[in-house]
VEXDREN-2710 file (C-alpha; in Angstrom, 1 decimal):
% VEXDREN-2710
k/r/px/py/pz
1/UNK/95.1/93.6/61.4
2/UNK/95.5/93.3/65.2
3/UNK/94.4/90.0/66.8
4/UNK/91.3/90.1/69.0
5/UNK/91.7/90.0/72.8
6/UNK/91.3/86.6/74.5
7/UNK/87.8/85.5/75.5
8/UNK/86.5/86.9/78.8
9/UNK/86.5/84.3/81.5
10/UNK/83.6/84.7/83.9
11/UNK/83.4/83.2/87.4
12/UNK/87.1/82.6/87.6
13/UNK/88.9/82.6/90.9
14/UNK/91.4/85.5/90.8
15/UNK/94.8/85.3/92.5
16/UNK/95.5/88.7/94.0
17/UNK/99.0/89.8/95.1
18/UNK/99.2/93.3/96.6
19/UNK/102.4/95.4/96.7
20/UNK/102.6/96.8/100.2
21/UNK/103.3/100.5/100.7
22/UNK/106.3/101.3/102.9
23/UNK/105.0/104.1/105.2
24/UNK/107.2/107.0/106.5
25/UNK/107.0/109.2/109.5
26/UNK/106.9/113.0/109.2
27/UNK/110.6/113.3/109.9
28/UNK/111.5/110.9/107.1
29/UNK/112.1/107.6/109.0
30/UNK/110.5/104.3/107.9
31/UNK/107.4/103.5/110.0
32/UNK/107.9/99.8/110.5
33/UNK/105.0/99.4/112.9
34/UNK/102.6/100.8/110.3
35/UNK/104.2/98.6/107.6
36/UNK/103.6/95.5/109.7
37/UNK/100.0/96.5/110.1
38/UNK/99.6/96.9/106.3
39/UNK/101.2/93.5/105.7
40/UNK/98.8/91.9/108.2
41/UNK/95.8/93.6/106.7
42/UNK/96.8/92.3/103.3
43/UNK/96.7/88.7/104.5
44/UNK/93.5/89.4/106.5
45/UNK/91.8/90.5/103.3
46/UNK/92.8/87.3/101.5
47/UNK/95.5/88.8/99.3
48/UNK/99.2/87.9/99.2
49/UNK/101.5/90.7/100.3
50/UNK/104.5/91.6/98.1
51/UNK/107.3/93.6/99.7
52/UNK/110.4/95.3/98.5
53/UNK/108.5/96.2/95.3
54/UNK/108.2/99.5/93.5
55/UNK/105.3/100.4/95.9
56/UNK/107.8/99.8/98.7
57/UNK/110.3/102.2/97.3
58/UNK/112.8/99.3/96.8
59/UNK/114.9/101.3/94.3
60/UNK/115.3/104.1/96.9
61/UNK/116.2/101.8/99.8
62/UNK/119.6/100.7/100.9
63/UNK/120.5/96.9/100.9
64/UNK/120.3/97.0/104.7
65/UNK/116.8/98.5/104.6
66/UNK/115.6/95.9/102.1
67/UNK/117.1/93.1/104.3
68/UNK/115.3/94.6/107.3
69/UNK/111.9/94.7/105.4
70/UNK/112.4/91.1/104.3
71/UNK/113.2/89.9/107.8
72/UNK/110.3/91.7/109.3
73/UNK/107.9/90.2/106.8
74/UNK/109.3/86.7/107.3
75/UNK/108.8/87.1/111.1
76/UNK/105.2/88.1/110.5
77/UNK/104.4/85.4/108.0
78/UNK/104.3/82.3/110.2
79/UNK/103.9/80.1/107.1
80/UNK/101.7/82.5/105.2
81/UNK/102.7/83.2/101.6
82/UNK/104.5/86.4/100.6
83/UNK/106.4/87.7/97.6
84/UNK/109.5/89.8/97.8
85/UNK/111.5/91.7/95.2
86/UNK/115.0/90.4/94.3
87/UNK/116.5/93.8/93.6
88/UNK/120.1/94.0/92.4
89/UNK/120.3/97.4/90.7
90/UNK/123.7/99.0/91.4
91/UNK/125.5/95.8/92.4
92/UNK/128.7/95.0/90.6
93/UNK/129.5/91.6/89.1
94/UNK/127.6/88.9/87.2
95/UNK/123.8/89.7/87.4
96/UNK/122.9/86.0/87.3
97/UNK/125.0/85.4/90.4
98/UNK/123.5/88.5/92.1
99/UNK/120.0/87.4/91.3
100/UNK/120.7/83.9/92.6
101/UNK/122.0/85.4/95.9
102/UNK/119.0/87.7/96.3
103/UNK/116.5/85.0/95.3
104/UNK/118.0/82.4/97.7
105/UNK/117.8/84.9/100.6
106/UNK/114.1/85.4/99.9
107/UNK/113.4/81.7/99.6
108/UNK/115.3/81.0/102.8
109/UNK/113.1/83.6/104.5
110/UNK/110.0/81.7/103.3
111/UNK/109.0/84.1/100.4
112/UNK/108.7/83.8/96.7
113/UNK/111.3/85.8/94.8
114/UNK/110.4/88.1/91.9
115/UNK/113.3/89.2/89.8
116/UNK/113.1/93.0/89.7
117/UNK/114.6/94.4/86.4
118/UNK/117.9/96.1/86.5
119/UNK/120.3/98.0/84.2
120/UNK/122.7/95.1/83.9
121/UNK/120.1/92.9/82.0
122/UNK/118.1/95.7/80.4
123/UNK/120.0/95.5/77.1
124/UNK/120.8/91.8/77.0
125/UNK/119.5/89.9/74.0
126/UNK/116.5/87.8/74.7
127/UNK/118.5/84.5/74.6
128/UNK/121.0/85.9/77.2
129/UNK/118.2/87.1/79.4
130/UNK/116.6/83.7/79.3
131/UNK/120.0/82.3/80.3
132/UNK/120.0/84.5/83.4
133/UNK/116.6/83.2/84.4
134/UNK/117.8/79.6/83.8
135/UNK/120.7/80.3/86.1
136/UNK/118.4/81.3/88.9
137/UNK/116.2/78.3/88.2
138/UNK/119.1/76.0/88.8
139/UNK/119.1/77.0/92.5
140/UNK/115.5/78.3/93.1
141/UNK/112.5/75.9/92.9
142/UNK/110.0/78.7/92.5
143/UNK/110.2/82.3/91.4
144/UNK/108.5/85.0/89.4
145/UNK/109.6/87.4/86.6
146/UNK/108.9/91.0/86.3
147/UNK/108.4/93.2/83.2
148/UNK/108.4/96.9/84.2
149/UNK/108.0/99.9/81.9
150/UNK/110.4/102.8/81.9
151/UNK/107.6/105.1/83.2
152/UNK/108.2/103.5/86.6
153/UNK/112.0/103.3/86.6
154/UNK/114.6/104.1/84.1
155/UNK/116.1/100.6/84.1
156/UNK/112.8/98.9/83.4
157/UNK/112.3/96.5/80.5
158/UNK/109.4/95.0/78.6
159/UNK/110.3/91.7/77.0
160/UNK/109.6/91.0/73.3
161/UNK/107.1/88.2/72.8
162/UNK/109.8/85.7/71.6
163/UNK/111.7/86.2/74.9
164/UNK/108.4/85.7/76.9
165/UNK/107.8/82.5/75.0
166/UNK/111.3/81.3/75.8
167/UNK/110.9/82.0/79.5
168/UNK/107.7/79.9/79.6
169/UNK/110.0/76.9/79.0
170/UNK/111.6/77.3/82.5
171/UNK/109.4/75.2/84.9
172/UNK/110.6/76.9/88.0
173/UNK/109.4/80.3/86.7
174/UNK/105.8/80.1/87.8
175/UNK/104.6/83.5/86.5
176/UNK/105.5/87.0/85.6
177/UNK/104.2/90.5/86.4
178/UNK/103.5/92.6/83.3
179/UNK/103.7/96.4/83.9
180/UNK/103.8/97.9/80.4
181/UNK/100.4/99.7/81.0
182/UNK/99.4/98.2/77.6
183/UNK/96.3/96.0/77.3
184/UNK/97.4/94.7/73.9
185/UNK/100.8/93.5/75.0
186/UNK/99.3/91.8/78.0
187/UNK/96.6/90.1/75.8
188/UNK/99.4/88.8/73.6
189/UNK/101.0/87.2/76.6
190/UNK/97.8/85.6/77.7
191/UNK/97.3/84.1/74.2
192/UNK/100.8/82.7/74.2
193/UNK/100.4/81.4/77.8
194/UNK/97.1/79.7/77.0
195/UNK/98.7/77.9/74.0
196/UNK/102.0/76.9/75.5
197/UNK/101.6/76.7/79.3
198/UNK/98.1/77.3/80.7
199/UNK/99.1/77.0/84.4
200/UNK/101.6/79.9/84.0
201/UNK/100.4/83.1/85.8
202/UNK/100.3/86.4/84.0
203/UNK/100.0/89.0/86.8
204/UNK/98.7/92.2/85.5
205/UNK/100.6/95.3/86.7
206/UNK/98.4/97.6/84.7
207/UNK/97.0/100.0/87.3
208/UNK/95.2/101.8/84.4
209/UNK/93.3/98.7/83.4
210/UNK/92.7/96.6/86.5
211/UNK/89.8/94.8/84.7
212/UNK/92.4/92.7/82.8
213/UNK/91.4/90.0/85.3
214/UNK/88.3/89.6/83.1
215/UNK/90.5/88.2/80.3
216/UNK/92.5/85.7/82.4
217/UNK/95.2/87.7/84.1
218/UNK/95.8/87.6/87.8
219/UNK/97.3/90.6/89.4
220/UNK/100.3/92.0/91.3
221/UNK/99.3/95.7/91.7
222/UNK/100.4/98.8/93.6
223/UNK/96.8/100.1/93.4
224/UNK/95.5/97.3/95.5
225/UNK/97.7/98.6/98.4
226/UNK/95.2/101.6/98.6
227/UNK/92.3/99.4/99.7
228/UNK/93.0/95.6/99.9
229/UNK/89.5/94.9/101.2
230/UNK/87.9/96.5/98.1
231/UNK/90.0/94.5/95.8
232/UNK/89.2/91.3/97.7
233/UNK/85.5/92.0/97.5
234/UNK/85.7/92.8/93.8
235/UNK/87.5/89.5/93.2
236/UNK/84.8/87.6/95.1
237/UNK/82.1/89.2/93.1
238/UNK/83.8/88.1/89.8
239/UNK/84.1/84.5/91.0
240/UNK/80.4/84.5/92.1
241/UNK/79.2/86.1/88.9
242/UNK/77.9/89.0/90.9
243/UNK/77.3/92.2/88.8
244/UNK/78.5/94.3/91.7
245/UNK/82.0/93.5/90.4
246/UNK/81.6/96.2/87.8
247/UNK/80.7/99.1/90.1
248/UNK/83.4/98.3/92.5
249/UNK/85.9/97.9/89.7
250/UNK/84.8/101.3/88.2
251/UNK/85.5/103.1/91.5
252/UNK/88.9/101.4/92.0
253/UNK/89.8/102.3/88.4
254/UNK/88.8/105.9/89.0
255/UNK/91.2/105.8/91.9
256/UNK/93.9/104.3/89.7
257/UNK/93.5/106.9/87.0
258/UNK/94.0/109.7/89.6
259/UNK/96.9/108.0/91.4
260/UNK/98.9/106.8/88.4
261/UNK/98.8/110.0/86.3
262/UNK/102.1/111.6/85.4
263/UNK/104.6/111.6/87.0
264/UNK/103.7/107.9/87.7
265/UNK/106.1/107.3/90.6
266/UNK/104.1/109.9/92.6
267/UNK/101.4/107.3/93.0
268/UNK/103.2/106.2/96.1
269/UNK/102.6/109.6/97.7
270/UNK/98.9/109.3/96.6
271/UNK/98.8/105.9/98.3
272/UNK/100.2/107.4/101.6
273/UNK/97.6/110.2/101.4
274/UNK/94.8/107.7/100.8
275/UNK/95.8/105.3/103.6
276/UNK/96.3/108.3/106.0
277/UNK/92.8/109.5/105.1
278/UNK/91.5/106.1/105.9
279/UNK/93.3/106.0/109.3
280/UNK/95.6/103.1/108.3
281/UNK/98.9/105.0/108.7
282/UNK/99.9/107.9/110.9
283/UNK/101.5/110.1/108.2
284/UNK/100.9/110.8/104.5
285/UNK/104.6/111.4/103.9
286/UNK/106.3/109.5/101.1
287/UNK/109.9/108.5/100.9
288/UNK/111.9/111.8/101.1
289/UNK/113.2/111.3/97.5
290/UNK/110.0/110.3/95.9
291/UNK/107.8/112.5/93.7
292/UNK/104.9/114.2/95.5
293/UNK/101.2/115.0/94.8
294/UNK/99.5/118.3/95.7
295/UNK/97.2/118.6/98.7
296/UNK/94.4/119.5/96.3
297/UNK/94.1/115.8/95.6
298/UNK/92.9/115.1/99.1
299/UNK/89.2/116.1/98.6
300/UNK/89.0/113.7/95.6
301/UNK/90.7/110.9/97.5
302/UNK/88.4/111.4/100.5
303/UNK/85.3/111.0/98.4
304/UNK/86.6/107.9/96.7
305/UNK/87.5/106.4/100.1
306/UNK/84.0/107.0/101.4
307/UNK/82.5/105.3/98.4
308/UNK/84.8/102.3/98.5
309/UNK/84.2/101.8/102.2
310/UNK/80.5/101.9/101.6
311/UNK/80.6/99.4/98.8
312/UNK/82.8/97.0/100.8
313/UNK/80.4/97.4/103.8
314/UNK/77.5/96.5/101.6
315/UNK/79.2/93.4/100.3
316/UNK/79.6/91.8/103.7
317/UNK/77.6/88.5/104.1
END
């Protein structure tokens, strides 16, 4: 018999981290000005921006481009919190050393590193993976872990529960993003977390079940990049015990179901289409090597955008 889910936690303050889309110009160049505006709008909404994540095409960027994105975000931050992906896929040598180097660069820039999965650690036994994290902890006071399913990237990995439990013993590891798209696996982590280390953050990455926050997850989502103001309003409703949480969550989930259908990586093009419709970016082009969505999606996206904008406007004090 499967264990029941954890209890619902009403009126809880939700911590929202939003993975920022990296916009592109029609000719295929990065639009850094639009990116900067999206980062600023994330802070303005009350969410924490996360850069060099899957939503930011980090696996398709060069090391120089990732460094440029990190530097720009650091220059915008002015002491404000941000998260950045420590991405080492394709680098030769010891993955622990590579993670330490990447995490230290992010920490020196004022950000919180999150260890993006990579092929070099995908097949490591749990004990050895924990050793890699302990190696990073020896030099980094605060960082996050990242479980990412193979539907997002081929080198993704979801930890077994014993490995997750072992990682909770690392005090410098403050939380972990869980992107298996499985409610049950995430609920298992919440149960272990609640028993062993209640302050540890489980950040849902389940864009197909964003109501996981009702059971005690926080979030680090790509879907929130579509409409940071709507997510922030939804979170305020939950903390206030306002029933409007559910309607806003339903419309955001409708958007998530449309955006994160197969092939899942094409959600980034959907995000660009949506932000372009909302007038937030100048072009709906994705990264030139990313999967694309059909233009027939635009009518649906336009209707969702109008509804979300109306719900957010009605939530204003």
